[in-house]
Z-matrix of the N, CA and C atoms (Angstrom, degrees):
N
C 1 1.452
C 2 1.522 1 109.31
N 3 1.340 2 116.20 1 137.58
C 4 1.461 3 120.80 2 179.33
C 5 1.514 4 110.95 3 -70.02
N 6 1.303 5 114.84 4 148.87
C 7 1.465 6 119.56 5 173.23
C 8 1.515 7 109.43 6 -69.55
N 9 1.308 8 116.97 7 150.36
C 10 1.460 9 119.96 8 174.48
C 11 1.516 10 109.01 9 -64.95
N 12 1.295 11 117.20 10 149.66
C 13 1.459 12 122.54 11 -178.67
C 14 1.524 13 109.37 12 -119.83
N 15 1.321 14 118.80 13 69.97
C 16 1.460 15 119.92 14 -178.19
C 17 1.523 16 112.98 15 -63.24
N 18 1.330 17 117.83 16 -23.06
C 19 1.458 18 119.51 17 179.31
C 20 1.529 19 112.16 18 -71.32
N 21 1.331 20 118.32 19 -9.92
C 22 1.462 21 120.98 20 177.26
C 23 1.526 22 110.78 21 -64.50
N 24 1.306 23 117.05 22 -32.65
C 25 1.468 24 120.28 23 176.11
C 26 1.518 25 109.78 24 -62.38
N 27 1.323 26 115.82 25 -45.11
C 28 1.468 27 120.50 26 179.10
C 29 1.533 28 110.67 27 -63.67
N 30 1.333 29 116.74 28 -42.35
C 31 1.463 30 120.79 29 179.71
C 32 1.522 31 110.21 30 -60.57
N 33 1.335 32 117.28 31 -44.05
C 34 1.465 33 119.84 32 179.58
C 35 1.519 34 111.38 33 -67.16
N 36 1.327 35 117.64 34 -41.39
C 37 1.464 36 120.43 35 -179.81
C 38 1.527 37 111.86 36 -64.07
N 39 1.325 38 117.79 37 -32.81
C 40 1.464 39 121.48 38 -177.67
C 41 1.526 40 113.05 39 -89.20
N 42 1.319 41 116.89 40 -9.84
C 43 1.460 42 121.18 41 -176.23
C 44 1.530 43 111.44 42 -71.30
N 45 1.309 44 114.57 43 155.85
C 46 1.465 45 121.87 44 175.40
C 47 1.529 46 108.74 45 -92.10
N 48 1.325 47 116.93 46 123.10
C 49 1.462 48 120.57 47 177.58
C 50 1.534 49 108.14 48 -80.26
N 51 1.320 50 115.90 49 112.81
C 52 1.463 51 120.77 50 179.30
C 53 1.528 52 111.88 51 -86.30
N 54 1.347 53 115.59 52 -37.92
C 55 1.463 54 121.88 53 179.00
C 56 1.524 55 107.39 54 -141.01
N 57 1.326 56 116.53 55 118.30
C 58 1.469 57 119.63 56 179.24
C 59 1.535 58 109.44 57 -79.09
N 60 1.329 59 115.89 58 179.21
C 61 1.460 60 121.88 59 -176.33
C 62 1.531 61 111.46 60 -57.21
N 63 1.301 62 117.62 61 -42.23
C 64 1.468 63 121.44 62 179.32
C 65 1.520 64 110.86 63 -63.19
N 66 1.324 65 117.56 64 -44.24
C 67 1.466 66 121.30 65 179.93
C 68 1.531 67 111.45 66 -65.37
N 69 1.321 68 117.21 67 -39.18
C 70 1.468 69 120.60 68 177.87
C 71 1.527 70 109.51 69 -63.99
N 72 1.316 71 117.38 70 -42.45
C 73 1.466 72 119.67 71 178.36
C 74 1.519 73 112.00 72 -64.98
N 75 1.311 74 118.34 73 -35.98
C 76 1.458 75 120.82 74 175.05
C 77 1.526 76 110.70 75 -64.43
N 78 1.326 77 116.36 76 -39.23
C 79 1.464 78 120.56 77 177.57
C 80 1.532 79 110.73 78 -64.66
N 81 1.323 80 116.91 79 -41.06
C 82 1.464 81 120.81 80 177.58
C 83 1.526 82 111.18 81 -65.26
N 84 1.328 83 117.40 82 -38.15
C 85 1.469 84 121.03 83 175.35
C 86 1.525 85 110.52 84 -59.95
N 87 1.328 86 116.18 85 -44.30
C 88 1.472 87 121.37 86 179.93
C 89 1.531 88 110.12 87 -63.22
N 90 1.332 89 116.57 88 -45.73
C 91 1.473 90 120.03 89 178.66
C 92 1.523 91 110.86 90 -60.38
N 93 1.325 92 116.84 91 -45.14
C 94 1.463 93 120.99 92 -179.29
C 95 1.522 94 111.13 93 -61.45
N 96 1.327 95 116.87 94 -40.92
C 97 1.464 96 120.92 95 178.21
C 98 1.535 97 110.28 96 -61.83
N 99 1.321 98 116.93 97 -47.36
C 100 1.463 99 121.34 98 -179.50
C 101 1.534 100 111.06 99 -64.91
N 102 1.321 101 116.61 100 -40.70
C 103 1.462 102 120.10 101 179.43
C 104 1.527 103 111.03 102 -67.11
N 105 1.317 104 117.13 103 -38.98
C 106 1.465 105 121.07 104 178.61
C 107 1.525 106 110.29 105 -63.06
N 108 1.330 107 116.88 106 -44.73
C 109 1.465 108 119.97 107 179.33
C 110 1.525 109 111.99 108 -59.83
N 111 1.316 110 116.86 109 -38.79
C 112 1.453 111 120.41 110 -175.01
C 113 1.534 112 113.72 111 -89.17
N 114 1.337 113 118.36 112 -30.04
C 115 1.472 114 120.38 113 -167.66
C 116 1.524 115 116.32 114 -119.34
N 117 1.305 116 118.93 115 -1.72
C 118 1.471 117 121.46 116 -171.97
C 119 1.527 118 113.80 117 -57.02
N 120 1.310 119 117.82 118 -28.16
C 121 1.467 120 120.59 119 -177.26
C 122 1.521 121 113.36 120 -103.83
N 123 1.330 122 117.87 121 11.70
C 124 1.467 123 121.25 122 -172.64
C 125 1.526 124 115.10 123 -105.97
N 126 1.332 125 119.28 124 -2.81
C 127 1.460 126 121.86 125 -176.66
C 128 1.531 127 110.67 126 46.20
N 129 1.335 128 117.39 127 58.72
C 130 1.468 129 119.71 128 -173.31
C 131 1.524 130 113.28 129 -73.21
N 132 1.326 131 113.64 130 157.66
C 133 1.448 132 122.68 131 170.28
C 134 1.523 133 106.32 132 -103.64
N 135 1.325 134 116.43 133 117.17
C 136 1.456 135 120.99 134 178.13
C 137 1.522 136 108.27 135 -90.53
N 138 1.327 137 116.11 136 129.12
C 139 1.463 138 121.92 137 177.20
C 140 1.522 139 108.78 138 -109.54
N 141 1.310 140 116.08 139 112.10
C 142 1.456 141 122.82 140 177.42
C 143 1.528 142 108.37 141 -82.66
N 144 1.325 143 116.80 142 123.13
C 145 1.464 144 121.01 143 177.42
C 146 1.526 145 107.48 144 -85.80
N 147 1.315 146 115.46 145 111.09
C 148 1.461 147 121.44 146 -177.27
C 149 1.512 148 110.75 147 -76.83
N 150 1.279 149 120.08 148 150.77
C 151 1.431 150 130.21 149 -3.73
C 152 1.517 151 111.26 150 -92.14
N 153 1.314 152 116.33 151 -25.89
C 154 1.459 153 120.98 152 -170.68
C 155 1.507 154 116.03 153 -56.48
N 156 1.326 155 117.72 154 -38.74
C 157 1.458 156 119.69 155 -175.16
C 158 1.521 157 113.07 156 -80.15
N 159 1.318 158 118.14 157 -4.22
C 160 1.460 159 120.97 158 -179.32
C 161 1.531 160 111.73 159 -55.53
N 162 1.310 161 116.67 160 -48.28
C 163 1.466 162 120.54 161 -179.67
C 164 1.531 163 109.99 162 -66.72
N 165 1.315 164 116.95 163 -44.00
C 166 1.471 165 121.89 164 -179.60
C 167 1.525 166 110.32 165 -59.74
N 168 1.326 167 116.76 166 -50.38
C 169 1.460 168 120.88 167 -178.06
C 170 1.527 169 110.79 168 -62.82
N 171 1.321 170 116.54 169 -41.37
C 172 1.463 171 119.90 170 179.00
C 173 1.519 172 112.70 171 -57.19
N 174 1.308 173 116.44 172 -39.68
C 175 1.465 174 120.16 173 179.00
C 176 1.528 175 111.97 174 -81.75
N 177 1.325 176 117.32 175 -32.87
C 178 1.463 177 121.04 176 -175.46
C 179 1.528 178 112.81 177 -74.07
N 180 1.321 179 118.46 178 -44.38
C 181 1.473 180 118.65 179 -172.72
C 182 1.527 181 112.84 180 -67.11
N 183 1.325 182 117.60 181 -23.06
C 184 1.464 183 118.39 182 176.81
C 185 1.525 184 111.55 183 -70.61
N 186 1.312 185 117.15 184 -11.96
C 187 1.463 186 122.51 185 179.02
C 188 1.532 187 112.08 186 -98.27
N 189 1.322 188 117.91 187 -6.92
C 190 1.465 189 122.41 188 -177.90
C 191 1.529 190 108.15 189 -99.14
N 192 1.312 191 115.97 190 111.81
C 193 1.468 192 121.70 191 -174.23
C 194 1.527 193 110.79 192 -108.42
N 195 1.336 194 114.98 193 58.26
C 196 1.455 195 122.12 194 176.38
C 197 1.534 196 107.33 195 -150.36
N 198 1.327 197 117.60 196 161.49
C 199 1.465 198 119.94 197 -178.93
C 200 1.526 199 111.76 198 -61.64
N 201 1.329 200 115.25 199 133.72
C 202 1.462 201 121.03 200 177.60
C 203 1.516 202 108.58 201 -156.94
N 204 1.310 203 115.85 202 160.79
C 205 1.460 204 121.61 203 172.37
C 206 1.521 205 107.46 204 -118.22
N 207 1.327 206 115.27 205 157.30
C 208 1.458 207 120.83 206 -176.58
C 209 1.522 208 109.52 207 -128.99
N 210 1.317 209 115.62 208 134.73
C 211 1.452 210 122.63 209 173.79
C 212 1.523 211 106.34 210 -143.95
N 213 1.310 212 116.41 211 -178.90
C 214 1.458 213 118.64 212 178.44
C 215 1.513 214 110.47 213 -140.15
N 216 1.315 215 113.24 214 162.83
C 217 1.456 216 122.85 215 176.54
C 218 1.522 217 105.67 216 -138.18
N 219 1.303 218 116.51 217 143.39
C 220 1.467 219 118.93 218 -179.56
C 221 1.524 220 108.57 219 -123.49
N 222 1.303 221 114.34 220 103.04
C 223 1.452 222 123.70 221 178.53
C 224 1.515 223 106.14 222 -130.59
N 225 1.319 224 116.93 223 134.55
C 226 1.460 225 118.27 224 -177.87
C 227 1.518 226 111.55 225 -142.78
N 228 1.320 227 114.71 226 151.47
C 229 1.467 228 121.73 227 172.16
C 230 1.520 229 110.09 228 -117.98
N 231 1.325 230 118.04 229 -10.80
C 232 1.461 231 120.35 230 -170.36
C 233 1.520 232 113.85 231 -101.63
N 234 1.304 233 118.87 232 -40.46
C 235 1.461 234 123.71 233 178.36
C 236 1.531 235 112.75 234 44.27
N 237 1.331 236 116.22 235 49.36
C 238 1.457 237 121.49 236 176.52
C 239 1.517 238 113.92 237 85.72
N 240 1.295 239 117.70 238 -2.68
C 241 1.460 240 121.52 239 179.98
C 242 1.521 241 109.85 240 -94.26
N 243 1.324 242 116.59 241 166.24
C 244 1.461 243 120.24 242 175.46
C 245 1.526 244 111.14 243 -94.43
N 246 1.324 245 117.48 244 0.78
C 247 1.464 246 122.17 245 177.99
C 248 1.522 247 109.45 246 -125.89
N 249 1.341 248 115.45 247 136.69
C 250 1.452 249 120.30 248 179.68
C 251 1.518 250 111.90 249 -72.96
N 252 1.309 251 115.48 250 145.51
C 253 1.458 252 121.71 251 177.54
C 254 1.510 253 109.59 252 -126.43
N 255 1.324 254 115.95 253 -143.25
C 256 1.458 255 120.91 254 178.25
C 257 1.525 256 110.47 255 -68.70
N 258 1.313 257 115.46 256 152.19
C 259 1.457 258 121.60 257 179.18
C 260 1.525 259 109.71 258 -77.29
N 261 1.340 260 116.47 259 130.32
C 262 1.455 261 122.67 260 178.89
C 263 1.523 262 108.87 261 -119.43
N 264 1.347 263 116.56 262 118.72
C 265 1.460 264 122.60 263 176.80
C 266 1.518 265 107.71 264 -89.43
N 267 1.322 266 117.79 265 113.82
C 268 1.459 267 122.11 266 -177.51
C 269 1.525 268 112.53 267 -101.94
N 270 1.347 269 117.85 268 -40.78
C 271 1.469 270 121.82 269 179.90
C 272 1.526 271 108.72 270 -144.05
N 273 1.328 272 115.76 271 129.69
C 274 1.465 273 121.27 272 174.48
C 275 1.522 274 108.58 273 -93.01
N 276 1.343 275 117.55 274 159.52
C 277 1.468 276 119.28 275 179.00
C 278 1.522 277 111.22 276 -62.16
N 279 1.311 278 115.42 277 149.42
C 280 1.465 279 120.79 278 177.58
C 281 1.528 280 111.44 279 -89.93
N 282 1.317 281 116.34 280 -26.21
C 283 1.466 282 121.25 281 179.78
C 284 1.537 283 110.19 282 -79.32
N 285 1.310 284 115.07 283 148.77
C 286 1.458 285 121.75 284 176.52
C 287 1.530 286 109.41 285 -70.14
N 288 1.322 287 118.00 286 132.45
C 289 1.464 288 122.21 287 -178.59
C 290 1.531 289 112.20 288 -96.42
N 291 1.309 290 116.91 289 -21.01
C 292 1.459 291 120.93 290 -176.10
C 293 1.531 292 111.08 291 -57.34
N 294 1.322 293 115.28 292 130.53
C 295 1.465 294 124.53 293 177.94
C 296 1.531 295 113.22 294 65.34
N 297 1.315 296 118.28 295 18.52
C 298 1.468 297 122.02 296 -179.68
C 299 1.517 298 110.13 297 -107.57
N 300 1.319 299 115.08 298 152.97
C 301 1.458 300 121.72 299 166.49
C 302 1.523 301 105.67 300 -86.01
N 303 1.312 302 116.36 301 119.70
C 304 1.460 303 122.32 302 -175.12
C 305 1.530 304 108.81 303 -113.88
N 306 1.331 305 115.15 304 134.61
C 307 1.459 306 120.93 305 175.06
C 308 1.526 307 107.34 306 -119.67
N 309 1.318 308 115.95 307 113.68
C 310 1.461 309 121.71 308 178.47
C 311 1.524 310 106.96 309 -87.83
N 312 1.320 311 116.58 310 124.05
C 313 1.468 312 120.60 311 -179.25
C 314 1.519 313 108.60 312 -115.76
N 315 1.333 314 115.48 313 121.13
C 316 1.458 315 121.68 314 179.00
C 317 1.520 316 108.85 315 -125.73
N 318 1.322 317 115.83 316 164.63
C 319 1.458 318 119.44 317 -179.47
C 320 1.523 319 112.10 318 -74.78
N 321 1.349 320 116.95 319 -39.46
C 322 1.463 321 119.64 320 -171.84
C 323 1.520 322 110.68 321 -150.20
N 324 1.326 323 115.66 322 150.42
C 325 1.454 324 121.65 323 169.36
C 326 1.513 325 107.43 324 -114.97
N 327 1.332 326 114.67 325 110.20
C 328 1.468 327 121.78 326 174.61
C 329 1.522 328 107.60 327 -92.66
N 330 1.324 329 115.41 328 -98.67
C 331 1.460 330 120.87 329 178.74
C 332 1.509 331 113.29 330 -82.13
N 333 1.338 332 116.82 331 -20.52
C 334 1.455 333 121.22 332 174.27
C 335 1.516 334 116.68 333 95.02
N 336 1.340 335 118.41 334 -1.78
C 337 1.466 336 119.76 335 -177.45
C 338 1.521 337 113.51 336 -63.84
N 339 1.323 338 117.33 337 -43.84
C 340 1.463 339 119.83 338 -179.21
C 341 1.520 340 110.36 339 -62.60
N 342 1.316 341 116.92 340 -50.43
C 343 1.465 342 120.54 341 -178.76
C 344 1.526 343 110.93 342 -63.22
N 345 1.323 344 117.89 343 -41.01
C 346 1.470 345 120.82 344 178.28
C 347 1.523 346 110.94 345 -61.18
N 348 1.323 347 117.32 346 -39.89
C 349 1.468 348 121.05 347 179.31
C 350 1.523 349 111.34 348 -66.64
N 351 1.327 350 117.05 349 -39.26
C 352 1.469 351 120.04 350 179.15
C 353 1.529 352 110.45 351 -69.19
N 354 1.313 353 117.23 352 -39.96
C 355 1.470 354 120.95 353 176.60
C 356 1.527 355 109.55 354 -59.91
N 357 1.325 356 116.71 355 -45.64
C 358 1.460 357 121.17 356 178.83
C 359 1.531 358 110.69 357 -61.29
N 360 1.318 359 116.59 358 -42.42
C 361 1.469 360 122.20 359 177.74
C 362 1.543 361 109.92 360 -56.87
N 363 1.339 362 116.64 361 -46.61
C 364 1.468 363 121.30 362 -178.67
C 365 1.527 364 111.28 363 -65.68
N 366 1.315 365 116.87 364 -39.69
C 367 1.465 366 120.11 365 178.15
C 368 1.523 367 110.96 366 -66.04
N 369 1.337 368 116.96 367 -39.87
C 370 1.464 369 120.11 368 177.28
C 371 1.523 370 111.40 369 -65.58
N 372 1.325 371 117.07 370 -28.43
C 373 1.469 372 121.62 371 176.55
C 374 1.523 373 111.42 372 -82.11
N 375 1.328 374 117.37 373 6.87
C 376 1.458 375 126.03 374 175.62
C 377 1.525 376 113.90 375 66.23
N 378 1.328 377 115.65 376 39.06
C 379 1.462 378 118.60 377 171.75
C 380 1.522 379 108.72 378 -61.85
N 381 1.319 380 116.28 379 144.77
C 382 1.471 381 121.62 380 -179.87
C 383 1.526 382 110.75 381 -66.74
N 384 1.331 383 115.40 382 -43.64
C 385 1.466 384 121.80 383 178.36
C 386 1.525 385 107.47 384 -148.99
N 387 1.337 386 116.64 385 146.25
C 388 1.455 387 121.50 386 -179.58
C 389 1.523 388 109.03 387 -129.08
N 390 1.327 389 115.38 388 123.52
C 391 1.459 390 122.90 389 176.66
C 392 1.521 391 108.67 390 -117.03
N 393 1.312 392 115.17 391 158.69
C 394 1.463 393 119.64 392 176.45
C 395 1.519 394 109.40 393 -129.22
N 396 1.330 395 114.52 394 145.27
C 397 1.465 396 120.88 395 179.50
C 398 1.526 397 107.85 396 -139.04
N 399 1.321 398 115.95 397 135.92
C 400 1.470 399 121.31 398 177.09
C 401 1.519 400 108.69 399 -136.29
N 402 1.314 401 115.56 400 144.92
C 403 1.458 402 118.78 401 174.28
C 404 1.516 403 110.11 402 -68.92
N 405 1.349 404 116.76 403 -41.27
C 406 1.468 405 121.85 404 -176.24
C 407 1.520 406 109.79 405 -126.10
N 408 1.319 407 115.74 406 131.90
C 409 1.455 408 121.49 407 170.92
C 410 1.522 409 107.10 408 -119.86
N 411 1.327 410 115.78 409 121.31
C 412 1.466 411 119.70 410 179.20
C 413 1.516 412 110.21 411 -79.80
N 414 1.319 413 115.81 412 139.27
C 415 1.452 414 121.76 413 173.52
C 416 1.527 415 107.19 414 -80.70
N 417 1.318 416 115.37 415 91.95
C 418 1.453 417 120.34 416 -178.67
C 419 1.513 418 109.76 417 -155.96
N 420 1.305 419 115.51 418 167.20
C 421 1.460 420 121.52 419 176.50
C 422 1.523 421 108.98 420 -67.29
N 423 1.311 422 116.40 421 131.41
C 424 1.457 423 120.81 422 178.59
C 425 1.531 424 109.12 423 -80.83
N 426 1.323 425 115.19 424 158.28
C 427 1.463 426 120.96 425 -179.69
C 428 1.525 427 110.28 426 -64.53
N 429 1.325 428 115.78 427 159.60
C 430 1.457 429 121.97 428 177.72
C 431 1.524 430 109.47 429 -56.66
N 432 1.314 431 115.94 430 130.18
C 433 1.455 432 121.17 431 179.05
C 434 1.519 433 114.46 432 92.01
N 435 1.325 434 118.17 433 -7.02
C 436 1.468 435 121.50 434 178.37
C 437 1.525 436 107.89 435 -97.72
N 438 1.337 437 115.48 436 110.73
C 439 1.470 438 120.95 437 -174.74
C 440 1.521 439 111.60 438 -124.79
N 441 1.313 440 117.39 439 44.30
C 442 1.456 441 120.47 440 179.99
C 443 1.522 442 109.07 441 -150.00
N 444 1.300 443 115.45 442 164.07
C 445 1.458 444 123.50 443 170.64
C 446 1.527 445 106.35 444 -122.10
N 447 1.322 446 118.17 445 152.46
C 448 1.465 447 120.03 446 -179.65
C 449 1.535 448 111.98 447 -59.38
N 450 1.310 449 115.40 448 150.50
C 451 1.469 450 120.80 449 179.57
C 452 1.523 451 111.91 450 -71.87
N 453 1.324 452 116.70 451 -33.02
C 454 1.468 453 121.64 452 -178.98
C 455 1.525 454 108.25 453 -129.92
N 456 1.335 455 116.05 454 125.17
C 457 1.470 456 121.67 455 -177.00
C 458 1.521 457 108.73 456 -130.62
N 459 1.342 458 115.28 457 131.58
C 460 1.459 459 119.81 458 176.99
C 461 1.513 460 111.86 459 -77.67
N 462 1.334 461 116.65 460 -60.02
C 463 1.464 462 122.22 461 -178.65
C 464 1.520 463 109.69 462 -139.42
N 465 1.316 464 114.91 463 160.83
C 466 1.468 465 121.67 464 176.02
C 467 1.524 466 107.82 465 -118.91
N 468 1.325 467 115.25 466 144.19
C 469 1.463 468 119.53 467 179.87
C 470 1.524 469 110.11 468 -135.68
N 471 1.308 470 113.53 469 166.25
C 472 1.454 471 119.55 470 170.56
C 473 1.517 472 108.33 471 -68.74
N 474 1.317 473 116.84 472 170.25
C 475 1.456 474 122.32 473 -179.03
C 476 1.528 475 109.77 474 -83.05
N 477 1.324 476 114.90 475 79.82
C 478 1.465 477 122.63 476 177.29
C 479 1.516 478 107.71 477 -124.55
N 480 1.341 479 116.76 478 161.92
C 481 1.457 480 119.16 479 175.78
C 482 1.527 481 107.86 480 -78.47
N 483 1.330 482 116.44 481 124.03
C 484 1.462 483 122.67 482 -171.89
C 485 1.525 484 111.59 483 -114.78
N 486 1.327 485 115.00 484 157.60
C 487 1.463 486 121.38 485 170.62
C 488 1.511 487 108.59 486 -149.96
N 489 1.322 488 115.46 487 165.56
C 490 1.455 489 122.79 488 176.96
C 491 1.510 490 112.32 489 107.67
N 492 1.301 491 116.36 490 153.97
C 493 1.463 492 125.13 491 178.78
C 494 1.527 493 111.36 492 50.43
N 495 1.322 494 115.95 493 43.14
C 496 1.460 495 122.07 494 178.47
C 497 1.514 496 113.23 495 109.14
N 498 1.313 497 117.64 496 -32.76
C 499 1.463 498 120.77 497 178.39
C 500 1.517 499 108.87 498 -75.13
N 501 1.327 500 115.83 499 140.74
C 502 1.461 501 118.13 500 -174.61
C 503 1.526 502 113.36 501 -113.83
N 504 1.315 503 114.07 502 160.77
C 505 1.457 504 122.81 503 167.85
C 506 1.522 505 105.30 504 -121.30
N 507 1.335 506 116.66 505 106.40
C 508 1.460 507 122.84 506 -176.87
C 509 1.533 508 111.87 507 51.49
N 510 1.339 509 116.00 508 43.70
C 511 1.467 510 125.85 509 179.24
C 512 1.529 511 114.07 510 72.77
N 513 1.296 512 118.80 511 6.07
C 514 1.461 513 123.43 512 177.64
C 515 1.529 514 109.51 513 -114.08
N 516 1.311 515 114.69 514 170.60
C 517 1.470 516 124.98 515 172.45
C 518 1.527 517 114.39 516 68.95
N 519 1.333 518 118.60 517 13.65
C 520 1.468 519 120.56 518 174.08
C 521 1.528 520 110.62 519 -61.78
N 522 1.326 521 116.69 520 -25.71
C 523 1.457 522 121.91 521 -175.43
C 524 1.521 523 113.68 522 -88.09
N 525 1.327 524 118.73 523 3.02
C 526 1.464 525 120.30 524 176.89
C 527 1.530 526 108.72 525 -63.78
N 528 1.339 527 117.89 526 135.79
C 529 1.465 528 121.85 527 -170.62
C 530 1.530 529 114.92 528 -84.88
N 531 1.296 530 116.62 529 47.39
C 532 1.455 531 122.65 530 179.00
C 533 1.517 532 108.37 531 177.45
N 534 1.326 533 116.20 532 -171.79
C 535 1.467 534 121.88 533 176.34
C 536 1.520 535 106.77 534 -109.58
N 537 1.326 536 115.86 535 122.11
C 538 1.458 537 122.61 536 -175.70
C 539 1.519 538 110.91 537 -121.40
N 540 1.334 539 115.96 538 146.96
C 541 1.460 540 122.72 539 173.64
C 542 1.520 541 108.51 540 -103.70
N 543 1.328 542 115.66 541 130.87
C 544 1.453 543 121.18 542 177.79
C 545 1.526 544 108.62 543 -67.83
N 546 1.320 545 116.09 544 130.78
C 547 1.466 546 121.00 545 175.44
C 548 1.519 547 107.79 546 -87.03
N 549 1.313 548 115.90 547 126.94
C 550 1.470 549 118.67 548 -178.38
C 551 1.499 550 111.27 549 -111.81
């Protein structure tokens, strides 16, 4: 059992709110509009990148009013840490990707290695088309070999450590009702 983290309250209270709940919902509305324009006739398969995108996907799919299927993939570099490490594949999608339009939905794009690896995985599985969507894209240098930006982006932020609306701080604070920057 994990130890209680009472200092998480202090971390949230001291954090800078970059996007409040209303702003995040406006960003999700914008993403849904853009996704509808591009994907409404494609019967896409949405892949939720666990755990962070769980909250994002839950709020986003209620705004998408066209046929779609939902599955998930669990790939992580953080494993409860605040620094990314090696990529760990925990769960592959259960749905067939071949000949499908696939939309990978993640909470954030930092350096881009995780998303790039999932995109490559989908292409190797012979997906017809692969799109990426993130609630947050950090304005920062991408990792070596990452030469793309997500197709759908909710908000952009400076390169700070963030939490809230699915993004975690040491596996906590995913439930914060906005996007916050940790004050250091």
